[in-house]
C-alpha positions as CSV (number, residue, x, y, z in Angstrom):
1,M,85.3,118.9,71.2
2,T,82.0,117.7,72.4
3,R,82.8,115.1,71.2
4,F,86.0,114.5,72.8
5,L,84.7,115.4,76.3
6,G,81.9,111.9,75.9
7,V,85.2,109.9,74.9
8,T,86.7,110.6,78.6
9,R,84.1,110.4,80.5
10,A,84.1,106.5,79.2
11,V,87.7,106.1,79.8
12,S,87.3,107.9,83.6
13,A,84.7,105.4,84.3
14,L,87.1,102.2,83.1
15,F,89.6,104.3,85.1
16,V,87.6,104.5,88.4
17,S,86.3,101.4,87.9
18,V,89.8,99.1,88.0
19,L,91.2,101.8,90.5
20,L,88.0,100.8,93.3
21,A,88.5,97.1,92.5
22,A,92.4,97.4,93.0
23,C,91.9,98.6,96.0
24,G,88.6,96.4,97.0
25,G,85.8,99.3,97.3
26,E,82.9,99.4,94.6
27,S,82.2,102.3,92.3
28,T,78.9,104.2,93.5
29,E,78.1,104.4,89.4
30,S,76.9,101.7,88.3
31,T,79.9,101.4,84.8
32,E,77.4,99.8,82.2
33,S,75.8,102.9,81.7
34,T,79.3,105.3,81.4
35,A,81.3,102.6,80.1
36,D,79.6,100.8,77.0
37,S,79.2,103.3,74.1
38,P,76.2,104.0,72.2
39,T,77.5,103.7,68.6
40,G,79.5,100.0,69.6
41,L,83.1,102.2,69.0
42,H,85.6,100.9,71.1
43,I,89.4,102.3,71.3
44,T,91.9,100.0,74.0
45,G,95.2,100.8,74.4
46,A,98.0,99.8,77.0
47,G,101.6,100.6,77.8
48,A,103.8,103.0,80.3
49,T,103.1,103.0,84.0
50,F,104.3,106.9,84.3
51,P,102.1,108.7,82.2
52,E,98.9,106.6,83.2
53,P,98.1,108.7,86.7
54,L,98.2,111.7,83.8
55,Y,95.8,110.3,81.6
56,Q,93.4,109.0,84.6
57,E,93.4,112.7,84.9
58,W,93.0,113.9,82.1
59,I,90.0,112.0,81.1
60,G,88.2,112.8,84.9
61,R,87.9,116.5,83.8
62,Y,85.5,115.7,81.4
63,N,83.3,112.8,82.5
64,A,80.1,115.3,82.5
65,E,78.5,114.1,79.1
66,Q,77.1,110.7,77.5
67,S,80.2,109.2,75.5
68,D,79.8,108.0,71.8
69,A,83.3,106.1,72.1
70,R,85.2,103.9,75.4
71,F,88.6,104.1,75.3
72,S,90.5,102.1,77.6
73,Y,94.2,101.8,78.8
74,E,95.9,99.4,80.6
75,G,99.5,100.1,82.2
76,V,101.3,96.9,81.3
77,G,104.4,98.6,81.1
78,S,106.4,100.0,78.0
79,G,107.6,96.6,76.8
80,E,104.4,95.0,77.1
81,G,102.4,97.6,75.1
82,V,105.2,97.9,71.8
83,K,104.3,94.5,72.4
84,R,100.4,95.2,71.4
85,F,100.9,97.5,69.8
86,I,103.2,95.5,66.8
87,A,100.9,92.8,67.0
88,E,97.8,95.3,66.7
89,T,96.0,93.6,69.6
90,V,95.7,97.6,70.4
91,D,94.1,100.4,68.9
92,F,96.9,102.2,70.8
93,G,100.0,101.9,73.3
94,A,101.9,104.2,74.9
95,S,106.1,103.6,75.5
96,D,108.7,105.7,77.7
97,S,111.1,104.2,75.3
98,A,109.6,105.0,72.0
99,M,109.5,101.6,69.5
100,T,113.4,101.0,67.2
101,D,113.4,101.3,63.8
102,E,113.3,97.3,63.7
103,Q,110.3,97.2,65.9
104,M,108.2,100.1,63.8
105,A,109.4,98.1,60.4
106,Q,107.0,95.1,61.6
107,V,104.2,97.9,62.1
108,S,102.4,96.8,58.5
109,R,99.9,99.8,59.1
110,G,103.1,102.2,60.2
111,A,103.7,103.7,63.4
112,R,103.3,107.3,64.9
113,L,105.3,108.0,67.6
114,I,103.2,111.2,69.3
115,P,105.0,112.6,72.3
116,V,102.5,113.9,74.7
117,T,104.5,114.4,77.9
118,A,107.6,114.2,79.3
119,G,108.5,113.4,82.6
120,M,112.4,113.0,85.3
121,V,113.9,109.5,86.6
122,V,115.1,110.5,90.0
123,L,116.3,108.2,92.4
124,A,114.4,108.3,95.9
125,Y,115.6,106.7,98.6
126,N,114.6,106.3,102.3
127,L,117.3,106.7,105.1
128,P,115.1,107.8,108.1
129,G,116.5,110.4,110.2
130,I,118.2,112.1,107.0
131,D,116.5,115.2,106.8
132,G,119.0,117.2,104.8
133,E,119.2,117.5,101.0
134,L,121.1,114.1,99.4
135,R,123.7,115.0,97.0
136,L,124.9,111.8,94.5
137,P,128.0,112.6,92.1
138,R,127.5,111.2,88.7
139,D,130.5,108.3,89.8
140,V,129.2,107.5,92.7
141,Y,125.3,107.0,91.9
142,V,126.7,104.9,88.6
143,D,128.6,102.6,91.5
144,I,125.7,102.5,93.8
145,F,123.5,100.7,91.0
146,K,126.2,98.5,89.7
147,G,126.4,97.2,93.5
148,R,130.6,98.4,93.8
149,I,129.2,100.9,96.6
150,W,127.2,98.9,98.8
151,K,127.1,101.0,102.3
152,W,125.7,104.5,102.5
153,D,128.9,105.9,104.6
154,D,131.0,104.7,102.1
155,P,133.9,107.5,101.8
156,R,132.7,108.8,98.7
157,I,128.8,109.7,99.9
158,V,130.1,111.2,102.5
159,A,132.9,113.6,100.6
160,A,129.4,114.8,98.9
161,N,127.8,114.7,101.8
162,P,129.7,115.7,105.0
163,D,127.1,117.2,107.0
164,L,123.7,114.3,106.8
165,G,126.1,112.1,109.6
166,L,125.0,109.0,106.8
167,P,124.2,105.9,108.7
168,S,126.6,102.6,108.4
169,K,123.7,100.8,107.1
170,L,123.9,98.7,103.6
171,I,122.2,100.0,100.3
172,Q,119.9,98.1,98.9
173,T,118.9,99.3,95.6
174,V,115.1,98.7,94.0
175,V,114.5,98.4,90.2
176,R,111.8,97.3,87.8
177,G,111.1,94.0,87.8
178,D,109.0,94.2,84.2
179,S,110.2,95.5,81.1
180,S,110.1,99.1,81.6
181,G,110.6,102.4,79.7
182,T,111.6,103.7,82.9
183,T,114.5,101.1,82.9
184,F,115.4,102.3,79.6
185,V,116.0,106.1,80.6
186,F,117.8,105.4,83.2
187,T,120.2,103.0,81.8
188,N,120.6,104.2,78.4
189,H,121.5,108.0,81.2
190,L,124.4,105.5,83.0
191,G,125.7,104.3,79.7
192,T,126.5,107.8,78.2
193,I,127.7,109.2,81.0
194,K,130.1,105.7,81.9
195,P,130.7,103.4,78.8
196,A,131.5,100.5,80.5
197,W,127.9,100.5,81.7
198,R,126.7,99.8,78.4
199,N,129.7,98.2,76.6
200,E,131.0,96.1,80.0
201,G,127.6,95.7,81.6
202,P,125.0,95.6,82.8
203,G,123.8,97.4,79.7
204,V,121.0,99.2,77.8
205,G,117.1,97.9,77.8
206,T,113.7,97.7,79.1
207,L,114.7,94.6,81.3
208,L,117.9,93.8,83.1
209,D,119.9,91.5,85.3
210,W,120.5,93.5,87.7
211,P,123.9,93.4,89.8
212,G,124.3,93.1,93.8
213,G,121.0,91.0,94.8
214,A,118.8,94.1,94.2
215,M,115.0,94.2,95.1
216,T,112.7,94.7,92.5
217,G,109.2,95.4,91.7
218,T,106.5,95.9,89.2
219,G,105.7,99.1,87.4
220,N,106.9,102.6,88.5
221,E,104.5,102.6,91.3
222,G,105.7,99.0,92.6
223,V,109.4,100.4,93.0
224,A,108.0,103.1,94.6
225,H,105.8,100.9,97.4
226,K,109.3,98.9,98.3
227,I,111.4,102.3,98.5
228,K,108.6,103.8,101.0
229,I,108.4,100.6,103.1
230,S,112.4,100.1,102.8
231,H,115.3,101.5,105.0
232,G,118.2,102.5,103.4
233,S,116.5,101.6,99.8
234,I,117.2,103.8,97.1
235,G,115.5,103.0,93.9
236,Y,114.9,104.8,90.5
237,V,111.5,106.2,89.3
238,E,109.4,108.6,88.0
239,Y,109.4,111.9,89.3
240,F,105.2,111.8,89.7
241,F,105.8,108.4,91.7
242,A,108.0,109.8,93.7
243,K,106.5,112.6,95.0
244,R,102.5,111.5,95.8
245,L,104.4,109.2,98.1
246,G,106.5,111.4,99.7
247,L,109.8,110.4,99.0
248,P,113.1,112.0,99.9
249,M,114.4,112.3,96.0
250,A,118.7,112.9,95.8
251,T,120.1,116.0,94.3
252,L,122.3,114.8,91.2
253,Q,125.3,116.6,89.8
254,N,124.7,117.1,85.9
255,Q,127.3,117.1,82.8
256,A,128.6,120.3,83.8
257,G,129.1,119.5,87.5
258,N,126.3,121.4,89.1
259,F,124.1,119.1,91.6
260,V,120.2,119.8,90.6
261,K,116.8,119.2,92.2
262,P,113.8,117.8,90.2
263,D,111.9,120.5,88.4
264,A,109.6,121.0,86.0
265,A,110.8,124.0,84.7
266,S,114.3,123.1,84.6
267,G,113.4,120.2,82.4
268,R,111.1,121.8,80.4
269,R,114.2,123.9,79.1
270,T,115.9,120.7,78.1
271,L,113.9,119.4,76.2
272,E,113.2,122.5,74.3
273,A,117.1,123.2,73.8
274,A,117.5,119.4,73.1
275,A,114.5,119.0,70.0
276,A,116.0,123.1,68.5
277,E,119.0,121.0,68.1
278,R,118.2,117.4,66.7
279,M,114.5,117.0,66.9
280,P,114.4,113.6,64.2
281,E,111.6,113.6,61.9
282,N,110.2,110.5,64.0
283,L,110.2,112.4,66.8
284,R,111.9,109.9,68.7
285,L,114.1,112.7,70.6
286,F,116.3,111.1,73.9
287,V,118.5,113.3,75.9
288,P,120.7,111.1,77.9
289,D,122.9,113.4,79.4
290,P,122.4,117.3,78.5
291,D,124.5,119.6,78.9
292,A,122.8,123.1,80.1
293,P,124.1,123.9,83.4
294,D,120.6,123.9,84.9
295,A,120.0,121.1,83.3
296,Y,118.0,118.0,85.7
297,P,120.5,114.7,84.4
298,I,117.7,112.2,83.7
299,V,114.7,113.5,81.5
300,S,112.4,112.0,79.4
301,L,109.5,112.1,76.5
302,S,107.1,109.3,76.9
303,W,105.2,108.8,73.4
304,L,101.7,107.2,72.4
305,L,102.0,104.7,69.8
306,L,99.4,105.5,67.1
307,Y,99.0,103.8,64.1
308,G,99.5,105.4,60.5
309,A,96.0,104.7,59.2
310,Y,92.8,103.0,60.6
311,P,90.0,100.8,59.2
312,E,87.7,102.4,60.7
313,P,88.0,106.5,60.5
314,E,85.7,107.0,63.6
315,K,88.5,105.5,65.6
316,A,90.9,107.9,63.6
317,A,89.4,110.8,64.7
318,A,88.6,110.0,68.8
319,L,92.1,109.2,69.0
320,K,93.5,112.1,66.4
321,A,90.5,114.5,68.8
322,A,91.8,113.6,72.0
323,V,95.6,114.1,71.4
324,T,95.1,117.6,69.7
325,W,93.4,118.4,73.4
326,A,95.9,116.8,75.4
327,L,99.0,118.6,73.4
328,N,97.2,121.3,74.3
329,E,94.7,122.0,77.1
330,G,96.4,118.7,78.9
331,Q,99.7,119.7,79.5
332,P,98.7,122.7,82.4
333,I,97.4,119.7,84.1
334,A,100.6,117.4,83.7
335,E,102.7,120.3,85.2
336,A,100.3,120.4,88.5
337,L,100.5,116.7,88.4
338,G,104.6,117.4,88.4
339,Y,105.0,116.0,84.9
340,I,107.3,118.1,82.6
341,P,104.7,120.2,80.3
342,L,106.0,119.9,76.5
343,P,107.4,123.2,75.3
344,T,106.3,124.4,72.3
345,N,108.7,122.5,69.6
346,I,108.0,119.7,70.7
347,V,104.0,120.2,70.6
348,S,104.2,121.6,67.2
349,A,106.4,118.6,66.0
350,A,103.7,116.4,68.1
351,T,100.9,117.7,65.8
352,R,102.2,117.8,62.4
353,A,102.7,114.1,62.9
354,L,99.2,113.7,64.0
355,D,97.8,115.3,61.1
356,T,99.7,112.0,58.4
357,I,97.4,109.5,60.6
358,R,94.4,108.1,58.0
């Protein structure tokens, strides 16, 4: 654990410097003294934007000791993270859409999919003057993103929300413009509940050609900010980002016909039941349309991508120590930030997969 505490201090310094640079500020602490590793051990990663704030928080809890390794993580989206991992230009990747069998076969050192957190994809919106709960039936939110429902006072939306006084205003959808695991999770859900979405278009994937003149944003944060400044907009985004910006989130209808708000407890129950029923050996568990009565309908794991073997034993040891901590002590922190803490059956499966890395 002492080794990991030192490692995380280095990562935190890197995140702080990047965030301050993005805001035009400067760090009050010299990054040279904290980001450089006395042992020369550098560990780099890239991938999903969804877990990046959580990784930063985990790292920040342990920034008090001298490091003996240097970690860095770049939130570039799941698609780009998988590309870099396959090309072996990073030591680890991160993805909200895991990896396909074809992608995993391209990794000469073997690939391990390690779930470390989970989240919910929410439909955040911007409708000034509408303070009540916005309910969206399953067929309605599919058709909103297909461009078939394009006004907020459409009879189908009004029927589900008779007391809201919805305005006669155009609906502006906001989507991801970069290759994204969040897009995969959302479109996999849409394609499951309405097969025509998958078979006739727009399809399921990490990057889509969206209908209806959708606005695009880069990363979850980019989409959330577009929604924040655009009246009449609605977009799909991970719960953490919508919560952080104070965006209202629609209550969605699940497979059982119930309307459910985003909630960590229901999300965890959904994952626990799914893992008990059909956890695959490679841990690539998708839950595109849970059937539990109280399940929130769009829940997904988020994975770290690790190699089966590392040429440097020190890198393998440092990564395994960090991930072991995240799977255990890191889960209450995840819940406090709005992520779904992993149920024990998924933590156990992830730990067993982690033990096979050498």
